[in-house]
C-alpha positions in Angstrom: 23.6 66.3 -4.9 24.5 67.1 -8.5 21.3 67.3 -10.5 21.0 68.3 -14.2 17.6 69.9 -15.0 16.3 67.0 -17.1 16.7 64.7 -14.2 15.4 67.0 -11.5 12.3 66.2 -9.3 10.7 69.3 -8.2 7.0 68.3 -7.4 6.8 68.1 -3.5 4.1 65.4 -3.6 6.4 63.3 -5.8 9.3 63.8 -3.5 7.3 63.0 -0.4 6.0 59.7 -2.1 9.5 58.7 -3.0 10.5 59.1 0.7 7.5 57.2 1.9 8.3 54.4 -0.6 11.8 54.0 0.5 11.9 55.1 4.3 15.3 53.5 5.3 17.4 56.5 4.8 21.2 57.3 5.0 21.7 60.0 7.5 24.9 62.0 7.6 26.1 64.2 10.4 29.2 66.3 10.6 31.4 65.9 13.8 34.6 67.3 14.8 36.3 64.0 14.0 34.6 63.6 10.6 31.2 62.3 9.3 28.9 59.9 11.1 26.7 57.9 8.6 23.8 55.7 9.8 20.8 53.9 8.1 17.6 54.8 9.9 13.9 54.3 9.1 12.2 57.5 9.1 8.5 58.7 9.1 7.4 61.7 7.0 4.7 64.2 8.0 3.5 67.2 6.1 4.4 69.5 9.0 6.4 72.5 7.8 7.0 73.9 4.3 8.9 70.8 3.0 7.7 68.2 5.5 9.1 66.9 8.8 10.9 63.5 9.4 10.7 61.6 12.7 13.0 58.8 13.8 14.5 57.1 16.9 17.7 55.6 18.1 18.7 53.6 21.2 20.0 55.7 24.1 23.2 53.9 23.7 23.4 55.2 20.0 26.4 57.5 19.3 24.0 60.2 17.9 22.6 60.5 21.4 25.6 59.6 23.6 28.0 61.9 21.8 26.0 65.1 22.2 24.2 65.6 19.0 21.3 67.2 20.6 20.9 69.7 17.9 22.8 69.6 14.6 22.7 69.9 10.9 21.9 66.7 9.1 21.6 65.4 5.6 19.2 62.6 4.8 19.3 60.6 1.6 16.5 58.3 0.4 17.3 56.0 -2.6 15.3 53.6 -4.6 16.4 50.3 -5.9 19.0 50.8 -8.7 20.1 48.8 -11.8 23.0 48.8 -14.1 22.0 49.5 -17.8 24.0 47.6 -20.5 24.7 49.4 -23.7 23.5 46.3 -25.6 19.9 47.2 -24.5 19.9 50.4 -26.4 18.3 50.2 -29.8 19.9 53.4 -31.0 23.6 53.8 -31.5 24.4 50.3 -32.1 25.7 50.8 -35.6 28.0 53.7 -34.5 29.0 52.0 -31.2 28.5 55.2 -29.5 26.8 53.7 -26.4 28.2 53.5 -22.8 27.0 51.7 -19.7 24.8 53.6 -17.4 23.0 53.2 -14.0 19.4 54.0 -13.3 18.2 55.2 -9.9 16.0 57.6 -8.1 17.2 59.6 -5.0 15.9 62.3 -2.7 18.1 64.5 -0.5 16.7 66.3 2.6 18.7 68.8 4.8 17.7 70.3 8.1 18.3 70.4 11.8 18.1 67.3 14.0 16.3 68.0 17.3 15.9 65.2 19.9 12.5 64.6 21.5 12.2 62.8 24.8 8.9 61.3 26.3 7.2 58.0 26.3 4.0 59.4 24.8 5.8 60.9 21.8 7.8 57.6 21.3 4.7 55.4 21.5 2.9 57.4 18.9 6.0 57.5 16.6 6.5 53.8 16.7 2.8 53.2 16.1 2.8 55.5 13.0 6.1 54.2 11.6 4.9 50.6 11.9 1.4 51.2 10.6 2.9 52.7 7.4 4.8 49.5 6.7 2.0 47.0 7.8 -1.1 48.6 6.4 -1.1 46.8 3.1 -0.4 43.4 4.6 -3.4 41.0 4.8 -2.9 40.6 8.6 -1.2 43.8 9.6 0.7 43.8 12.9 0.3 46.7 15.3 2.2 47.9 18.2 -0.9 47.3 20.3 -0.2 43.6 19.6 2.9 43.8 21.9 2.3 43.7 25.7 1.9 47.1 27.5 5.0 46.3 29.5 7.1 45.6 26.5 5.9 48.9 24.8 6.7 50.9 27.8 10.2 49.2 28.1 10.9 50.1 24.4 9.7 53.7 24.8 12.2 54.1 27.7 15.1 52.6 25.9 14.7 54.8 22.9 14.9 58.5 22.2 13.2 60.2 19.4 14.1 63.0 16.9 12.6 65.2 14.5 14.1 66.9 11.4 12.2 69.9 9.9 13.2 69.8 6.3 14.8 73.1 5.2 16.0 72.0 1.7 14.6 69.1 -0.4 15.8 68.1 -3.8 15.3 64.9 -5.9 16.8 63.2 -8.9 15.4 60.6 -11.3 18.1 59.1 -13.4 15.9 56.9 -15.7 17.2 57.2 -19.2 15.0 60.3 -19.8 17.6 61.4 -22.4 17.2 58.3 -24.5 14.5 57.7 -27.2 11.2 56.0 -26.7 12.5 53.0 -28.4 15.6 52.9 -26.2 13.5 53.2 -23.0 11.0 50.4 -24.2 14.0 48.1 -24.8 15.4 48.9 -21.4 12.1 48.0 -19.7 11.9 44.6 -21.6 15.6 43.6 -20.7 15.3 44.9 -17.2 12.3 42.5 -16.6 14.5 39.6 -17.6 17.6 40.7 -15.7 18.5 38.8 -12.6 19.8 41.7 -10.7 17.8 42.5 -7.5 16.8 46.0 -8.5 16.1 45.5 -12.2 12.3 44.9 -12.1 11.8 47.8 -9.6 13.7 50.2 -11.9 11.8 48.8 -15.0 8.5 49.8 -13.2 9.8 53.4 -12.9 11.0 53.9 -16.5 8.4 55.6 -18.8 8.7 54.3 -22.4 
């Protein structure tokens, strides 16, 4: 990932929080025939210097079937994103030296994917992954709400994996290079914009 110093995220806790906030990750594995790209929900633990990711796939999934029992993997977590109109900038209007931009936050993790088999591991993983998404709901659902038979069936149909993160980098492209007046204007306009990610991006921009 190309990251200029102004937009780099280096604090480990901040990187981890971004990963937890947007856990549906893009995973990229290199194969002999090219790249395999998947979207997978991942759980992050603090194990290891940069953290460890845990996930799962069905036993019919190509990652498992095609022999990726231990391979290098790149994982990308991305926040909502939003187009930035040049009309929203306060500065530069008179000189017409403004151009469209895009605001987003992204984290890239690299490591080795290793599969983990076992119903006990899978049961714990699914419980943790679910609890992280349900905990703030008024009536959180738990895997314990499913029947024991169904939980056992799911554990047998899935195979887990772990990725000990070796390299971790992050990027915030949130108009940091602009003036405070420009950023305040962006926030105001993004809050009124109908695009799906606009309000989320507005909450991340520091005026």
